Structures are given as structure tokens and as C-alpha cells.
C-alpha positions in Angstrom: 34.6 104.6 72.8 35.4 101.1 73.3 37.9 100.8 70.6 39.9 103.8 72.6 39.7 101.8 76.3 40.5 98.1 74.4 43.7 100.2 73.1 44.3 101.4 76.5 44.6 98.6 77.9 47.2 96.9 75.0 49.1 99.9 75.8 49.3 99.8 79.6 49.4 96.1 78.7 52.7 96.7 75.9 54.4 99.1 79.2 54.1 96.6 81.7 55.7 94.0 79.3 59.1 96.3 78.5 61.4 98.7 80.3 61.2 101.0 77.3 59.4 101.9 74.4 59.8 104.2 71.7 56.8 105.8 70.1 57.0 104.7 66.0 57.3 100.9 68.1 53.7 101.8 69.9 51.9 103.3 66.8 53.1 100.2 64.9 52.3 97.6 67.6 49.0 99.7 68.0 48.3 100.1 64.7 48.0 103.9 64.9 50.3 107.2 64.8 52.5 108.3 67.1 50.0 111.0 67.7 47.5 108.8 68.8 50.1 107.4 70.9 50.8 110.5 72.7 46.7 111.3 73.1 46.5 107.6 74.4 50.0 108.2 76.7 48.3 111.7 78.7 44.4 109.5 79.2 46.6 107.2 81.2 48.4 109.7 82.8 45.1 111.5 84.0 43.8 107.9 84.6 46.9 108.1 87.6 49.1 105.7 85.4 52.5 107.5 85.8 53.9 107.3 81.8 57.2 108.8 81.8 58.4 110.0 78.4 62.2 111.1 77.2 62.4 113.6 74.2 65.0 112.7 71.1 66.0 110.0 69.2 67.1 107.7 72.1 63.8 108.2 74.2 60.5 106.6 74.2 58.4 106.1 77.3 58.5 103.8 80.2 55.4 103.0 82.4 57.2 104.5 86.3 56.2 103.3 90.1 53.9 104.7 91.1 51.9 105.5 94.8 49.0 102.6 93.4 49.8 99.0 92.1 47.8 99.4 88.4 46.2 96.5 86.8 48.2 93.6 85.8 47.2 92.3 82.5 48.1 88.4 81.9 47.6 86.8 79.2 46.1 82.7 79.6 49.4 81.0 80.2 50.9 83.9 82.6 47.5 84.0 85.1 48.2 80.2 85.4 52.0 80.9 86.2 51.0 83.1 88.3 48.5 81.3 90.1 50.8 78.5 90.4 53.4 80.2 91.6 51.3 81.7 94.6 50.4 78.3 95.1 53.9 76.7 95.2 55.5 80.4 97.5 53.2 78.7 100.4 55.9 76.2 101.1 59.2 78.7 101.1 61.4 79.6 103.7 59.9 83.2 104.0 58.1 83.9 107.4 54.6 85.3 106.3 54.7 84.8 102.8 52.4 81.4 102.7 49.1 83.3 104.2 50.5 86.4 101.5 50.7 84.2 98.9 46.9 82.8 99.5 45.0 86.0 100.0 47.0 87.8 96.3 45.9 84.1 94.7 42.0 84.6 95.8 42.3 88.2 94.3 43.5 86.7 91.5 40.7 83.7 91.1 38.0 86.7 91.9 38.9 88.0 88.5 40.0 85.4 86.0 37.5 84.2 83.5 36.1 80.3 84.4 37.7 78.8 81.6 41.0 79.8 83.5 39.6 79.2 86.5 38.5 75.7 85.9 42.1 75.0 85.0 43.9 76.4 88.3 41.3 74.5 90.4 42.1 70.6 88.5 46.1 72.0 89.0 45.5 72.6 92.6 43.0 69.6 93.2 45.3 67.3 91.6 48.7 68.3 92.5 50.1 66.8 96.2 53.4 69.0 96.8 56.3 66.9 98.2 57.7 69.8 100.4 59.3 69.9 103.5 58.4 72.7 105.5 61.3 75.0 106.7 61.6 74.6 110.2 63.5 78.3 110.0 61.6 81.0 108.3 63.9 84.2 107.3 61.5 87.4 108.3 60.5 89.2 104.6 61.3 92.5 106.1 65.0 91.5 106.1 65.4 89.2 103.0 64.2 93.2 101.8 66.6 95.1 103.4 69.7 92.3 102.8 68.7 93.0 98.7 68.3 96.7 99.2 72.2 96.9 100.7 73.6 94.2 97.8 71.8 97.1 95.2 73.2 99.8 96.7 76.5 98.7 97.7 76.7 99.7 101.4 78.1 97.8 104.2 75.8 96.1 105.9 75.8 95.8 110.2 74.0 92.7 111.8 74.0 90.5 114.7 75.0 87.0 113.9 73.5 83.6 115.5 76.0 80.6 114.9 74.6 77.1 114.4 75.6 77.1 118.4 73.7 79.7 119.5 75.9 82.2 120.0 76.2 85.9 118.6 78.6 88.1 117.3 78.3 91.6 115.6 79.9 91.6 111.9 80.3 94.4 109.3 80.2 93.4 105.9 80.0 94.3 102.2 77.0 92.0 100.7 77.4 90.9 97.6 74.2 88.6 96.3 71.2 86.7 98.1 71.6 82.7 97.3 68.0 81.1 97.6 68.0 77.1 97.7 64.2 75.1 98.5 64.9 75.7 101.7 66.9 78.2 102.9 68.1 81.4 102.5 72.1 82.6 102.3 73.4 85.9 101.9 77.4 86.1 100.2 79.3 88.9 101.7 82.9 89.9 102.1 83.7 89.8 106.2 85.5 92.9 107.0 86.7 91.7 110.1 87.7 88.8 109.3 89.1 89.8 105.2 87.6 87.1 103.7 84.4 85.9 102.0 81.8 84.4 103.8 78.2 82.9 103.7 75.8 84.0 106.6 72.3 81.6 106.8 69.9 85.0 106.8 67.1 83.5 109.3 70.4 83.8 111.9 70.6 87.6 110.6 69.4 90.6 112.8 70.3 93.8 110.7 71.6 96.8 113.3 70.9 100.0 110.6 72.4 102.4 110.0 74.5 100.8 107.4 76.9 102.1 105.3 79.1 103.8 103.8 79.2 102.8 100.3 81.5 100.7 98.8 83.4 99.9 95.9 82.1 96.0 94.7 84.6 93.3 94.7 85.6 90.4 92.0 82.9 87.8 93.4 84.1 84.5 95.0 83.6 82.6 92.2 81.6 82.7 88.9 78.7 80.3 90.1 77.5 81.6 93.2 75.1 79.1 93.4 78.2 76.4 93.3 79.9 78.3 95.6 77.5 78.4 98.3 76.2 74.6 98.2 79.9 73.5 98.7 80.1 75.6 101.6 77.0 74.0 103.3 77.5 71.0 102.0 80.7 70.1 102.9 83.2 72.8 104.7 80.0 73.4 107.2 80.5 69.7 108.6 82.9 68.0 111.1 83.4 65.3 108.6 84.2 65.7 104.9 85.0 63.1 101.6 85.5 63.0 98.1 84.0 59.6 97.2 83.7 58.6 93.4 80.0 57.5 92.0 79.6 55.0 89.1 77.2 56.4 87.0 77.5 59.7 84.6 77.3 62.8 86.1 73.8 63.9 84.7 71.9 60.8 86.1 73.8 61.5 89.9 72.9 64.9 89.1 69.6 63.7 89.1 69.5 62.5 92.7 72.5 64.6 94.3 70.8 68.3 95.2 72.7 71.2 96.2 72.5 70.8 99.4 73.7 66.8 99.4 77.2 67.9 97.6 79.1 69.4 94.7 79.7 67.2 91.7 82.6 67.2 89.6 82.7 64.9 86.2 85.3 62.2 86.4 85.0 60.6 82.7 82.0 59.2 80.8 80.6 56.8 83.4 82.0 58.3 86.8 82.1 61.6 88.8 83.2 62.9 91.9 81.1 63.6 94.6 82.2 66.4 97.7 80.1 65.9 100.7 80.3 66.3 104.6 78.4 65.2 107.4 78.9 65.3 111.2 80.4 62.6 111.1 81.8 60.1 108.9 79.5 56.9 110.2 76.5 59.8 108.6 78.4 60.1 105.9 78.5 56.2 104.8 74.8 55.8 105.1 74.3 59.3 103.5 76.2 58.1 100.4 75.1 54.7 100.1 71.5 55.9 100.2 72.0 57.4 96.7 71.7 54.0 95.6 75.0 54.2 92.9 77.9 52.2 93.3 80.8 54.2 94.7 84.7 54.0 96.1 86.2 56.5 98.6 88.8 59.1 97.6 89.2 60.7 100.5 89.9 60.4 104.1 91.0 56.8 104.5 89.2 56.6 107.9 85.8 56.3 105.6 86.8 52.9 104.2 87.2 51.8 107.5 83.8 53.2 108.6 82.2 51.2 105.3 84.5 48.1 106.3 82.8 48.5 109.9 79.1 48.7 108.2 79.7 46.1 105.9 80.7 43.6 108.4 77.7 45.1 110.5 75.0 44.1 107.8 76.8 40.6 106.8 76.2 39.4 111.0 72.7 40.8 110.4 72.3 39.0 107.7 73.6 36.0 109.0 71.6 36.2 112.1 68.5 36.7 110.0 69.2 33.5 107.9 69.7 31.4 111.0 66.3 32.5 112.3 64.4 31.5 109.5 66.1 28.2 109.3 65.7 27.4 112.9 61.8 28.6 112.5 61.3 26.2 109.7 
């Protein structure tokens, strides 16, 4: 009986690990006959697990979605990874997910063996997260609705609030959700404007019913993360610029995040940064604080702002030196 129960747990774990298994493959992994696999599958069904079977040479077994969640069977490394992920999720920009993550983590720790609880406790106790709490959180129900519309290829209707607070009704063909460290974005074809647009998910208020279905369009870029990054780091701002950083691309990428701008290789020892800010003066500070030598490619007005800042800093140093000399 104990051997049978252990085998059922192993079978359930295998069904959770892959979308579909053939009978012979399961039999081989469990070290039993295909007939025993069929009996064990019947036992799982009696226990309430929806195991679907497809007959024929191309058929197999698949664990379906049921009314209740089956117990997750995790190995040591998977359990630690889930626990760490739940802790990190508390700092993400989804409203209410922090509380849900804490509840899920508490349930997980209740069933973990002592050796794993000690490992996770050490990680939690001696790790200090350095993440900014997002100011604008998105409702997880909105994220689910947007994701479902992307998956089902249904037109989406919503009210959108821009950065100034003005609202407008939009009808779009949603394509993908893109997430950054602090925000979620929807990439969609705007039917009224006849072009691709990027929308912040926390500013979207869905207005169902949605639909009808639409044939998929060619996306605006192969790399949607880079596409959104370019949109939110440069073109969304009043001032845009391109500067040449005198460091290799890999070194610049270790400092310049997706929201800071987009990078492009420019030889072995330099790269181009395209970025934006609310003003050219802010852009000068933004680029200077990256800590790299640089030169302005465009616009020419940015060079004037760099020169003005240089002169201001020189005057500050001269006054500081004069004051120090007077004190002595």
C-alpha cells in the first residue's frame, strides 16, 4: 500500500511537470507496466484529479484543470525558488499581490521540511531588498482581463487616463503585455488612430463587453521589450537626445536600465544612448550621473546645456577654493 501511494504521488508529479505523457513513457519512468499506469490513473481520478486520456498512437495522459487545486509536488530547489519568488512578488506593481504572496508563503512554509525552512529563513533574514515600491499599482483583475483579450484575439474597449489626468475612450486590438520592474504596459493596435500604441496598465479602465475577434497583425517590433523601452524612455518625454557613451555596450547595459533609454553598439569601446527627459537640463544631469564619459550627438541645444553646467560647476569650485583660502 505504501509503495502504491508513493507511486501515485510520483505519477502526479510527472503529470504536473509536462503537458502530456504517453503511456509507455510514464511506465518507463515509474518502472511499471502500461497496465499499471492505467490503474494508477484511474485511482487519481477517483481521488478527484482530472486526468484526461487521448487514445491512439499520438495520444497520452494530461492533467486537466479541476474545481480544486491539486497539491503541488516540488523538489527542494523548486520549493526554495517558489518561496523566494513569493517574497519578491510583494514589491511588484500589482495591487494586492503583496498580501496574497505573504498568505501563499505562509501556507508553503507550513508543509516544508525543517531543512528547507531553515534555508528560506536565512534568505529572508539576511537579504535586504533594494526595490522602490511602485506608486501606481495595477489591479490584478485588470491584468487578467487584458491578458485574456490578448490570448483570445478580442478587441478591447477601455477608458484611458493620460499623464495629465485627461480621459478618453479607446478601442484597440491588444497584442501583448510587457512588464518592467515597476510598471505594466499593453501594446495594442489603436483602431481610432490607425497605429500601434503603448498604454500603461494602471491607467486602463476596461469597459466590456469586448469583441469581436480580429485576425492578428504583424507586431510593431520583434523585440517588444525594446520597443516599449524606447517609447517610455525617450519618445514619451518633451526632450529627447542621443549621446555617445565611451564604454563598451555591455558595461553601459550594466548601469542603463530599460526605463533609462535604449543602447546601440557603436564600435568596440563606445555605444549610443537614446534617452529622454522632461527638459534638456534634466537630461544633462541624467546622463552625467551614469558615470561615463560622453559626447552629445543630438540635439545641438544639449551641448549648450552641458557647457552651462560646466561653467556653473567651475564657478562653484572657484568660490569653494576662495572660501577655503580665506579660512586659512
